[in-house]
KEKE-3310 file (N, C-alpha, C; in steps of 0.2 Angstrom, whole numbers, plus 5000, padded with zeros to 4 digits):
npx = (5004:5002:5007:5011:5008:5000:5006:4997:4991:5003:5006:4994:4996:5008:5003:4994:5002:5010:5002:4998:5010:5014:5002:4995:5001:5007:5005:4995:4985:4983:4978:4965:4960:4959:4949:4938:4939:4936:4937:4929:4935:4947:4941:4936:4947:4952:4942:4944:4956:4950:4948:4936:4928:4933:4927:4916:4907:4911:4900:4892:4900:4911:4928:4928:4936:4942:4942:4956:4963:4957:4962:4976:4975:4970:4980:4990:4983:4982:4995:4996:4987:4974:4960:4947:4933:4936:4935:4922:4915:4919:4913:4899:4896:4899:4889:4877:4879:4879:4867:4857:4843:4841:4837:4840:4854:4857:4854:4862:4876:4883:4885:4892:4903:4909:4911:4902:4892:4894:4891:4887:4889:4877:4875:4877:4871:4866:4864:4868:4881:4892:4884:4876:4863:4855:4844:4836:4830:4816:4806:4793:4780:4778:4782:4787:4787:4793:4797:4808:4812:4823:4839:4856:4873:4890:4892:4902:4908:4895:4888:4892:4890:4881:4871:4864:4867:4856:4851:4835:4821:4808:4792:4796:4807:4824:4828:4837:4840:4841:4844:4843:4853:4848:4835:4818:4815:4828:4841:4857:4872:4887:4905:4922:4931:4941:4952:4953:4946:4930:4913:4896:4880:4866:4849:4834:4818:4804:4809:4809:4813:4823:4821:4833:4836:4826:4833:4840:4849:4858:4864:4869:4878:4887:4891:4898:4908:4915:4919:4927:4938:4943:4947:4957:4966:4969:4975:4987:4994:4995:5002:5014:5019:5020:5030:5041:5043:5047:5059:5067:5067:5074:5086:5091:5090:5100:5109:5120:5130:5128:5118:5101:5097:5107:5106:5104:5093:5082:5082:5077:5064:5060:5061:5050:5040:5040:5038:5025:5018:5020:5013:5000:4999:4998:4986:4977:4978:4972:4959:4954:4954:4945:4932:4924:4919:4907:4895:4896:4909:4916:4913:4919:4933:4935:4933:4944:4954:4952:4955:4969:4974:4970:4978:4990:4990:4989:5001:5011:5008:5009:5022:5029:5026:5032:5046:5049:5047:5043:5040:5033:5019:5015:5006:5011:5019:5020:5019:5011:4998:4997:4997:4984:4976:4978:4973:4959:4956:4957:4945:4935:4921:4920:4929:4945:4942:4929:4929:4937:4928:4919:4926:4928:4915:4912:4920:4923:4919:4931:4941:4957:4962:4968:4961)
npy = (4994:5011:5024:5037:5055:5063:5073:5084:5085:5087:5100:5107:5106:5113:5126:5129:5129:5139:5150:5150:5153:5165:5173:5171:5173:5171:5183:5189:5180:5181:5194:5191:5183:5192:5200:5192:5178:5174:5178:5184:5188:5181:5168:5170:5172:5159:5153:5159:5153:5141:5131:5129:5122:5109:5097:5096:5092:5096:5099:5106:5118:5115:5108:5095:5085:5075:5066:5064:5074:5085:5081:5084:5098:5102:5097:5107:5119:5116:5117:5130:5133:5138:5147:5149:5139:5129:5115:5113:5117:5106:5095:5099:5100:5087:5079:5085:5083:5069:5065:5075:5081:5084:5097:5103:5101:5109:5121:5125:5119:5126:5138:5135:5131:5142:5150:5159:5156:5151:5136:5126:5112:5109:5100:5097:5095:5099:5089:5077:5073:5063:5055:5051:5047:5053:5066:5081:5091:5097:5093:5099:5097:5094:5088:5101:5110:5114:5116:5120:5117:5120:5119:5121:5118:5124:5127:5128:5144:5149:5161:5168:5160:5156:5147:5132:5114:5104:5091:5085:5078:5071:5065:5055:5050:5053:5067:5077:5094:5109:5126:5143:5156:5169:5167:5168:5166:5161:5163:5168:5166:5171:5165:5164:5149:5137:5135:5146:5148:5152:5150:5146:5146:5141:5145:5138:5143:5137:5139:5141:5128:5118:5102:5090:5076:5062:5051:5053:5050:5041:5050:5060:5053:5050:5063:5067:5057:5061:5074:5069:5063:5075:5082:5074:5075:5089:5088:5081:5090:5101:5094:5092:5105:5109:5100:5104:5118:5114:5107:5117:5127:5119:5118:5131:5135:5136:5126:5125:5129:5123:5118:5112:5102:5093:5085:5068:5062:5071:5071:5058:5060:5068:5060:5051:5059:5061:5048:5046:5056:5050:5038:5044:5050:5039:5034:5044:5045:5032:5034:5044:5036:5027:5033:5030:5017:5004:5008:5002:4997:5009:5017:5010:5011:5025:5028:5020:5028:5040:5037:5034:5047:5055:5050:5053:5067:5071:5066:5073:5087:5088:5084:5094:5106:5103:5101:5114:5121:5135:5145:5138:5139:5152:5166:5174:5166:5156:5142:5138:5140:5131:5120:5121:5120:5107:5101:5104:5098:5085:5083:5085:5079:5068:5062:5053:5043:5040:5036:5025:5016:5015:5008:4996:4991:4987:4977:4960:4943:4936:4945:4950:4937:4925:4914)
npz = (5000:4997:5006:5005:5003:4990:4976:4974:4987:4995:4990:4994:5008:5009:5005:5015:5027:5024:5024:5038:5044:5039:5040:5051:5064:5081:5088:5081:5083:5097:5097:5091:5101:5112:5106:5107:5102:5089:5072:5059:5047:5046:5044:5032:5025:5025:5018:5005:5001:4997:5006:5014:5005:5004:5007:4999:4985:4968:4960:4969:4971:4978:4981:4979:4986:4999:5015:5018:5013:5020:5032:5031:5029:5042:5051:5048:5052:5065:5070:5070:5080:5077:5079:5073:5067:5056:5055:5058:5046:5038:5045:5045:5031:5027:5033:5028:5015:5015:5021:5018:5009:4991:4989:5001:5001:4989:4993:5004:5003:4993:4999:5011:5005:4998:5009:5012:5021:5038:5045:5059:5070:5082:5095:5108:5124:5141:5150:5143:5143:5134:5127:5113:5110:5119:5120:5123:5116:5107:5092:5082:5070:5052:5035:5026:5036:5051:5068:5082:5099:5112:5121:5117:5121:5122:5109:5094:5090:5091:5093:5082:5070:5055:5053:5061:5063:5070:5081:5086:5095:5086:5087:5096:5090:5085:5074:5062:5060:5051:5056:5055:5062:5062:5063:5069:5087:5090:5101:5107:5118:5119:5123:5129:5127:5136:5128:5121:5110:5102:5109:5112:5121:5114:5112:5107:5103:5099:5086:5068:5057:5045:5039:5039:5039:5044:5050:5062:5072:5066:5057:5066:5073:5062:5059:5071:5072:5061:5066:5077:5070:5063:5075:5079:5069:5070:5083:5081:5073:5082:5093:5086:5084:5098:5102:5094:5099:5112:5110:5104:5115:5124:5118:5120:5133:5148:5160:5174:5165:5153:5139:5142:5134:5133:5143:5148:5154:5151:5138:5136:5139:5130:5119:5122:5121:5107:5102:5107:5099:5086:5087:5089:5076:5067:5071:5069:5055:5053:5058:5049:5037:5040:5040:5029:5031:5036:5049:5062:5062:5059:5070:5081:5076:5077:5090:5095:5090:5096:5109:5109:5104:5114:5125:5120:5118:5131:5137:5129:5130:5145:5147:5140:5147:5159:5155:5151:5163:5174:5164:5155:5158:5157:5151:5141:5134:5120:5121:5132:5127:5118:5126:5132:5121:5118:5129:5128:5116:5120:5127:5118:5109:5117:5130:5134:5143:5141:5128:5129:5136:5126:5116:5123:5125:5112:5109:5104:5108:5105:5106:5104:5103:5093:5083)
capx = (5000:5006:5005:5013:5004:5000:5009:4992:4991:5008:5005:4989:4999:5012:4999:4991:5007:5013:4997:4999:5017:5014:4996:4992:5006:5005:5003:4988:4980:4982:4973:4959:4958:4956:4943:4932:4941:4933:4937:4926:4940:4951:4937:4935:4954:4952:4937:4947:4960:4946:4948:4929:4925:4936:4923:4910:4907:4912:4893:4890:4905:4917:4934:4927:4941:4940:4945:4963:4964:4955:4967:4982:4974:4969:4986:4993:4980:4983:5001:4995:4981:4969:4953:4942:4932:4936:4933:4914:4913:4919:4907:4892:4896:4899:4883:4872:4881:4878:4860:4852:4839:4844:4835:4845:4861:4858:4853:4867:4882:4887:4886:4897:4910:4911:4913:4897:4889:4897:4886:4891:4885:4875:4872:4879:4866:4869:4863:4869:4888:4894:4879:4873:4856:4851:4842:4829:4827:4810:4804:4786:4778:4778:4783:4792:4785:4795:4800:4813:4813:4828:4845:4862:4878:4897:4892:4907:4907:4888:4885:4894:4888:4875:4866:4866:4864:4853:4847:4830:4816:4802:4788:4800:4813:4828:4829:4842:4837:4845:4841:4847:4854:4844:4827:4814:4816:4835:4845:4864:4876:4894:4910:4928:4932:4948:4958:4953:4941:4923:4908:4890:4874:4861:4842:4829:4811:4799:4812:4808:4819:4822:4822:4839:4834:4823:4837:4844:4854:4863:4867:4872:4884:4892:4894:4902:4914:4919:4922:4933:4943:4945:4950:4963:4971:4971:4979:4993:4998:4997:5008:5021:5022:5022:5037:5046:5044:5050:5066:5070:5068:5079:5093:5093:5090:5106:5110:5127:5134:5127:5111:5098:5096:5112:5105:5101:5086:5078:5082:5073:5057:5058:5060:5044:5035:5040:5034:5017:5016:5020:5007:4994:4998:4996:4979:4974:4977:4967:4953:4951:4953:4939:4926:4919:4917:4901:4894:4899:4917:4918:4912:4925:4939:4935:4934:4951:4959:4952:4959:4976:4975:4969:4983:4996:4990:4991:5008:5015:5006:5011:5029:5031:5026:5037:5052:5049:5047:5038:5038:5028:5012:5014:5001:5015:5023:5015:5018:5005:4992:4997:4995:4977:4972:4978:4968:4953:4954:4956:4938:4931:4918:4921:4936:4948:4939:4923:4930:4939:4922:4916:4930:4927:4909:4912:4925:4920:4922:4937:4945:4964:4963:4969:4958)
capy = (5000:5018:5029:5044:5060:5065:5080:5089:5085:5091:5107:5109:5107:5119:5132:5131:5130:5146:5155:5150:5156:5172:5177:5169:5172:5171:5190:5190:5175:5185:5200:5188:5181:5198:5202:5187:5172:5173:5184:5182:5190:5175:5163:5172:5170:5151:5151:5161:5147:5135:5126:5127:5118:5103:5091:5097:5090:5101:5100:5111:5123:5113:5105:5088:5081:5070:5066:5064:5081:5088:5080:5088:5105:5103:5097:5113:5123:5114:5120:5138:5134:5143:5147:5149:5132:5126:5108:5113:5116:5099:5091:5100:5099:5080:5076:5087:5079:5062:5064:5080:5080:5087:5104:5106:5102:5114:5128:5126:5117:5131:5144:5133:5130:5149:5154:5164:5153:5146:5131:5122:5107:5111:5094:5095:5097:5099:5082:5072:5071:5062:5050:5055:5045:5057:5072:5084:5096:5094:5096:5098:5099:5089:5090:5107:5115:5112:5121:5116:5120:5117:5122:5117:5121:5124:5127:5132:5150:5149:5167:5171:5156:5158:5142:5126:5108:5103:5085:5086:5073:5072:5059:5050:5048:5059:5069:5082:5100:5115:5132:5149:5160:5175:5165:5170:5161:5159:5167:5165:5169:5168:5166:5160:5142:5136:5135:5153:5149:5155:5145:5149:5143:5143:5143:5138:5143:5136:5142:5138:5123:5114:5095:5087:5069:5058:5046:5058:5047:5039:5056:5063:5048:5051:5070:5067:5053:5066:5078:5066:5063:5081:5084:5070:5078:5095:5086:5079:5097:5104:5091:5093:5112:5108:5096:5109:5123:5111:5106:5124:5129:5115:5120:5138:5136:5133:5125:5122:5131:5119:5118:5107:5097:5088:5080:5062:5061:5075:5068:5052:5062:5071:5054:5048:5064:5059:5041:5047:5059:5046:5034:5048:5051:5033:5033:5049:5042:5027:5037:5047:5031:5023:5036:5027:5010:5003:5012:4998:4997:5016:5019:5007:5014:5032:5028:5018:5033:5045:5035:5035:5054:5058:5048:5056:5074:5072:5066:5078:5093:5089:5084:5100:5111:5101:5103:5121:5125:5140:5149:5134:5140:5159:5168:5177:5161:5152:5135:5137:5140:5124:5115:5122:5117:5100:5099:5105:5093:5078:5083:5086:5074:5062:5061:5047:5037:5039:5032:5018:5012:5013:5002:4990:4989:4985:4971:4954:4938:4934:4951:4949:4930:4922:4907)
capz = (5000:4996:5012:5003:5000:4982:4975:4976:4994:4997:4988:4999:5015:5009:5005:5022:5031:5022:5027:5045:5046:5037:5041:5057:5069:5088:5090:5078:5087:5103:5096:5090:5107:5116:5103:5107:5100:5083:5068:5052:5041:5046:5041:5025:5022:5024:5012:4999:5000:4995:5012:5016:5001:5003:5008:4996:4978:4963:4958:4973:4971:4982:4977:4978:4989:5004:5022:5019:5011:5026:5038:5029:5031:5049:5054:5048:5056:5072:5072:5072:5085:5074:5083:5068:5067:5049:5056:5058:5039:5036:5049:5043:5024:5026:5035:5024:5009:5015:5023:5016:5003:4986:4990:5007:4998:4984:4996:5009:5002:4989:5004:5015:5001:4997:5015:5014:5027:5043:5048:5064:5073:5089:5097:5115:5129:5148:5154:5139:5143:5128:5124:5107:5110:5124:5117:5126:5112:5104:5086:5080:5063:5047:5029:5025:5041:5057:5073:5086:5105:5116:5123:5115:5124:5119:5101:5092:5087:5091:5092:5076:5065:5051:5054:5065:5062:5077:5083:5090:5095:5083:5088:5100:5086:5083:5067:5061:5057:5050:5059:5054:5068:5061:5063:5075:5092:5091:5105:5109:5123:5118:5128:5127:5129:5139:5123:5119:5104:5104:5109:5114:5123:5109:5114:5102:5106:5093:5080:5062:5055:5039:5040:5035:5039:5050:5052:5065:5076:5062:5054:5071:5074:5057:5060:5077:5069:5056:5071:5080:5065:5063:5081:5079:5064:5073:5088:5078:5071:5089:5096:5082:5086:5105:5102:5091:5104:5118:5109:5103:5121:5128:5115:5122:5141:5150:5167:5175:5160:5147:5137:5146:5129:5133:5149:5145:5157:5148:5131:5136:5140:5123:5115:5124:5117:5100:5102:5108:5093:5080:5089:5087:5069:5064:5073:5065:5048:5053:5059:5043:5032:5042:5039:5024:5033:5039:5055:5068:5061:5059:5077:5084:5074:5079:5097:5096:5088:5101:5115:5108:5104:5121:5129:5117:5119:5138:5138:5125:5134:5151:5147:5137:5152:5164:5152:5151:5169:5175:5158:5151:5159:5157:5145:5136:5130:5115:5123:5137:5123:5114:5131:5133:5116:5118:5134:5126:5111:5123:5130:5113:5106:5121:5133:5134:5147:5138:5122:5131:5137:5119:5113:5127:5124:5105:5109:5103:5113:5103:5105:5106:5103:5087:5082)
cpx = (5004:5003:5008:5008:5005:5004:5004:4991:4997:5008:5000:4992:5004:5009:4996:4996:5010:5008:4997:5005:5017:5008:4993:4997:5003:5002:4996:4983:4978:4977:4966:4956:4955:4950:4937:4934:4939:4934:4935:4931:4945:4947:4937:4942:4955:4948:4941:4953:4957:4945:4941:4925:4928:4932:4916:4911:4908:4905:4890:4895:4911:4923:4933:4933:4939:4943:4952:4966:4962:4960:4973:4981:4973:4975:4990:4990:4981:4990:5001:4990:4976:4962:4947:4940:4931:4933:4925:4912:4914:4914:4901:4891:4896:4892:4877:4873:4879:4870:4855:4849:4843:4843:4839:4852:4862:4857:4859:4874:4886:4889:4892:4904:4913:4913:4907:4893:4893:4892:4890:4886:4883:4871:4873:4873:4869:4869:4865:4876:4890:4890:4875:4865:4852:4850:4836:4826:4821:4808:4796:4784:4778:4780:4789:4791:4787:4797:4803:4813:4818:4834:4851:4868:4885:4896:4897:4905:4899:4885:4887:4892:4882:4870:4869:4863:4862:4849:4841:4825:4810:4798:4792:4806:4817:4829:4834:4839:4843:4841:4846:4847:4849:4836:4824:4814:4823:4838:4852:4867:4883:4899:4916:4928:4939:4953:4958:4949:4935:4918:4902:4885:4869:4854:4838:4822:4806:4802:4811:4814:4817:4825:4828:4837:4831:4827:4843:4850:4860:4867:4871:4879:4889:4895:4899:4909:4918:4923:4928:4939:4947:4949:4957:4968:4974:4976:4986:4997:5000:5002:5014:5024:5024:5029:5042:5048:5048:5057:5070:5072:5074:5086:5095:5094:5097:5106:5117:5132:5133:5119:5107:5096:5101:5111:5101:5094:5081:5077:5077:5066:5055:5057:5053:5038:5034:5037:5027:5015:5015:5014:5001:4993:4996:4988:4975:4973:4972:4960:4950:4950:4947:4932:4921:4917:4910:4901:4897:4907:4919:4918:4918:4931:4940:4936:4941:4956:4959:4955:4966:4978:4975:4975:4990:4996:4991:4998:5012:5014:5010:5019:5032:5031:5031:5045:5054:5050:5042:5035:5033:5021:5010:5010:5005:5018:5018:5014:5012:4998:4991:4994:4987:4973:4972:4973:4961:4951:4953:4949:4933:4928:4919:4928:4939:4945:4933:4924:4933:4934:4919:4920:4929:4920:4908:4917:4921:4923:4929:4942:4952:4966:4963:4966:4963)
cpy = (5006:5023:5036:5048:5061:5071:5085:5090:5089:5098:5110:5111:5113:5126:5134:5133:5137:5151:5155:5154:5163:5177:5176:5168:5172:5178:5191:5186:5179:5191:5197:5186:5186:5201:5198:5180:5170:5179:5181:5183:5184:5169:5164:5171:5163:5149:5153:5156:5141:5130:5124:5123:5111:5097:5091:5096:5097:5103:5106:5117:5121:5111:5098:5083:5077:5071:5067:5071:5086:5087:5084:5095:5106:5102:5103:5119:5122:5117:5127:5139:5139:5142:5147:5141:5130:5119:5108:5113:5109:5094:5092:5099:5091:5077:5079:5084:5072:5061:5069:5078:5085:5095:5107:5106:5108:5121:5130:5124:5122:5137:5142:5133:5137:5152:5159:5162:5149:5142:5127:5117:5109:5105:5093:5099:5096:5093:5076:5069:5069:5056:5053:5053:5049:5064:5075:5089:5093:5097:5095:5100:5093:5092:5095:5112:5112:5117:5117:5120:5116:5121:5118:5121:5120:5123:5131:5138:5151:5155:5171:5167:5159:5153:5136:5120:5105:5096:5087:5080:5075:5065:5053:5047:5054:5060:5075:5088:5105:5121:5137:5153:5166:5173:5167:5164:5158:5164:5164:5169:5166:5169:5162:5154:5142:5137:5142:5154:5151:5149:5149:5144:5145:5140:5143:5138:5143:5140:5138:5134:5120:5107:5093:5080:5067:5053:5050:5055:5044:5045:5059:5059:5049:5058:5070:5063:5058:5071:5075:5065:5069:5084:5080:5073:5085:5094:5085:5086:5101:5101:5092:5100:5112:5105:5101:5115:5120:5110:5112:5127:5126:5116:5127:5138:5132:5132:5122:5124:5127:5119:5112:5101:5092:5084:5074:5061:5065:5073:5062:5054:5065:5065:5051:5053:5062:5053:5042:5051:5055:5040:5037:5049:5045:5032:5038:5047:5037:5029:5040:5042:5027:5026:5034:5020:5010:5006:5008:4998:5004:5018:5016:5010:5021:5032:5025:5024:5039:5044:5036:5043:5057:5056:5052:5063:5075:5072:5071:5085:5094:5089:5091:5106:5109:5103:5110:5124:5130:5144:5145:5135:5148:5161:5171:5173:5157:5145:5134:5137:5134:5119:5115:5119:5110:5097:5099:5100:5086:5078:5083:5080:5067:5062:5054:5041:5035:5034:5025:5013:5010:5007:4996:4987:4985:4979:4964:4949:4936:4939:4949:4942:4928:4915:4903)
cpz = (5000:5001:5011:5001:4993:4982:4976:4983:4997:4996:4993:5006:5015:5009:5012:5027:5030:5025:5035:5047:5044:5039:5047:5063:5076:5090:5087:5082:5094:5103:5095:5097:5112:5113:5104:5105:5093:5078:5061:5046:5041:5042:5034:5021:5020:5018:5005:4997:4997:5000:5014:5012:4999:5003:5004:4988:4973:4960:4963:4975:4976:4977:4976:4980:4994:5011:5022:5017:5017:5032:5037:5031:5039:5053:5054:5052:5064:5074:5073:5077:5083:5077:5079:5067:5060:5050:5055:5051:5036:5039:5046:5035:5023:5028:5031:5017:5009:5017:5020:5010:4997:4987:4996:5004:4993:4987:5001:5007:4998:4994:5008:5011:4999:5003:5017:5020:5032:5046:5053:5067:5081:5092:5105:5120:5136:5151:5149:5140:5136:5124:5119:5107:5114:5121:5120:5121:5108:5097:5085:5073:5058:5040:5029:5031:5048:5062:5079:5093:5109:5117:5121:5118:5121:5112:5098:5088:5086:5090:5086:5069:5061:5052:5058:5062:5069:5077:5087:5090:5091:5083:5091:5096:5084:5076:5068:5057:5056:5052:5058:5060:5068:5062:5069:5080:5093:5095:5107:5114:5122:5123:5125:5130:5132:5134:5119:5112:5107:5104:5112:5117:5118:5111:5108:5105:5100:5087:5074:5059:5049:5041:5036:5034:5045:5053:5057:5069:5072:5059:5060:5073:5069:5058:5066:5075:5065:5061:5075:5076:5064:5069:5082:5075:5067:5079:5086:5076:5077:5092:5093:5084:5093:5105:5100:5096:5110:5116:5107:5110:5125:5125:5117:5129:5143:5158:5168:5169:5153:5145:5140:5141:5129:5139:5147:5148:5153:5141:5130:5136:5133:5118:5116:5121:5110:5098:5102:5102:5087:5081:5087:5080:5066:5065:5070:5058:5048:5054:5052:5037:5034:5042:5034:5026:5036:5046:5061:5068:5062:5066:5081:5083:5077:5086:5099:5095:5093:5108:5115:5108:5111:5125:5127:5119:5127:5140:5135:5129:5140:5151:5145:5143:5157:5161:5152:5158:5170:5169:5154:5152:5159:5150:5140:5131:5126:5118:5128:5133:5119:5119:5132:5127:5116:5123:5132:5121:5114:5125:5124:5110:5111:5124:5132:5137:5144:5132:5124:5133:5131:5116:5117:5126:5117:5104:5108:5108:5112:5103:5108:5106:5096:5086:5078)
residu = (MET:ASP:PHE:ASP:PHE:SER:ASP:ASP:GLN:GLN:ALA:LEU:ARG:ASP:ALA:VAL:ALA:LYS:TRP:VAL:GLU:LYS:ASP:TYR:GLY:PHE:GLU:ARG:ARG:GLN:GLN:ILE:VAL:LYS:ALA:GLY:GLY:PHE:ASP:ARG:SER:VAL:TYR:ASN:GLU:LEU:ALA:ASN:LEU:GLY:LEU:THR:GLY:ILE:TRP:ILE:SER:GLU:GLU:HIS:GLY:GLY:LEU:GLY:LEU:GLY:PRO:VAL:ASP:ALA:MET:VAL:VAL:LEU:GLU:GLU:LEU:GLY:ARG:GLY:ILE:VAL:THR:GLU:PRO:LEU:ALA:GLN:ALA:PHE:VAL:THR:SER:ALA:VAL:ILE:GLY:GLN:TYR:GLY:SER:ALA:ALA:VAL:GLN:ALA:ALA:TRP:LEU:PRO:LYS:ILE:ALA:SER:GLY:GLU:ALA:LEU:VAL:VAL:LEU:ALA:GLN:GLN:GLU:ARG:LYS:THR:ARG:TYR:HIS:LEU:GLU:ARG:CYS:GLU:ALA:GLN:ALA:SER:GLY:SER:GLY:ASP:SER:TRP:THR:VAL:THR:GLY:LEU:LYS:SER:ILE:VAL:PRO:ALA:GLY:ASP:GLN:ALA:ASP:ALA:PHE:VAL:VAL:PRO:ALA:MET:ALA:ASP:SER:LYS:MET:ALA:LEU:PHE:LEU:ILE:GLU:ARG:SER:ALA:GLN:GLY:VAL:SER:THR:ARG:GLY:TYR:LEU:THR:GLN:ASP:GLU:ALA:ARG:ALA:ALA:GLU:VAL:LYS:PHE:ASP:SER:ALA:PRO:ALA:THR:LEU:ILE:THR:THR:GLU:GLY:LEU:ALA:ALA:LEU:THR:TYR:ALA:VAL:ASP:VAL:GLY:ILE:ALA:CYS:ALA:CYS:ALA:GLU:GLY:VAL:GLY:THR:MET:GLU:GLN:THR:LEU:ARG:LEU:THR:THR:GLU:TYR:MET:ASN:GLN:ARG:LYS:GLN:PHE:GLY:VAL:VAL:ILE:ALA:SER:PHE:GLN:ALA:LEU:ARG:HIS:ARG:VAL:ALA:ASP:MET:LYS:MET:GLN:LEU:GLU:LEU:ALA:ARG:SER:MET:SER:TYR:TYR:ALA:MET:LEU:LYS:LEU:GLY:ALA:PRO:GLU:ALA:GLU:ARG:ARG:GLN:ALA:LEU:SER:ARG:ALA:LYS:VAL:GLN:LEU:GLY:GLN:SER:MET:ARG:VAL:VAL:GLY:GLN:GLN:SER:VAL:GLN:LEU:HIS:GLY:GLY:ILE:GLY:VAL:THR:ASP:GLU:TYR:ALA:GLY:SER:HIS:TYR:PHE:LYS:ARG:LEU:THR:GLN:LEU:GLU:MET:THR:TYR:GLY:ASP:THR:LEU:HIS:HIS:LEU:GLY:GLU:VAL:SER:GLU:ARG:MET:GLN:GLU:SER:ALA:GLY:VAL:PHE:ALA)
# end
């Protein structure tokens, strides 16, 4: 099997890396954070690079690429700890493209592809933890006329997005809806998250909604699996940059007249960080490649990947802070912000312990035994 990236994928990686280096430096990120954690002009820059249309077919104005191309992009954005939620464009365009009617696809996919509309997934509720089948939001109506009532939490850029993909219960069965932020009955309360991105509580009070699919749980599961794969890719890029910052610091910081990178015990710890990064990278690739598998196989694969990514992000982040010493947790130093991002990613779409339970539940009786 050929695991090398194509020339087009390498060119895509280079273009995004160049944008991060030249146009999204740490100082600009800090300005965005102080302004609220989201900058629409940055999202528009990503759209102008064609990135918002990666997961959308050419028929609807996208690039017609796929998960591996999205992974390449997100790794580079992870290196810059970009706060604008490009991954949400991948999640919502993937689920609309997979489950939406022709009319819904025609109405929204071109807008997502062009960057005209930021559409985000609003699935988290206060009592659901990470269990997707739990949903208190209620939908009423039929045909083309639906309304949704409910409260969704920690919605990425929820007070800045143009529309939401929302799961709600319709006649005791989950369905998936699209609701515009400007619609009557929609209210938002925005805030900064721990990793300095933006999120919001979004309340729907009999808000008019467009039905995406009545197969809501299957569609939501697919959307979250895409989100997990995206989080894994971002995590790999964030860990790579964390490791780079750590080794650069160790080659500059001196104790007893020599750089601390010369201390064997510390070199072993860096080797452990590198090993965890490579384990995470392989599972990130595995996650993206399994998105097209049948649901049971896909779910198990994504949980496996999230377990490894969670373990790796914890090791890399914590070792980086310890190897830096006090400067590693100061707000003025970039390394502390990478640590916060890794911590947030570990919790996104289910923490390590949750997904360890998911992997355990899906084990067969012969798991680990060769017949």
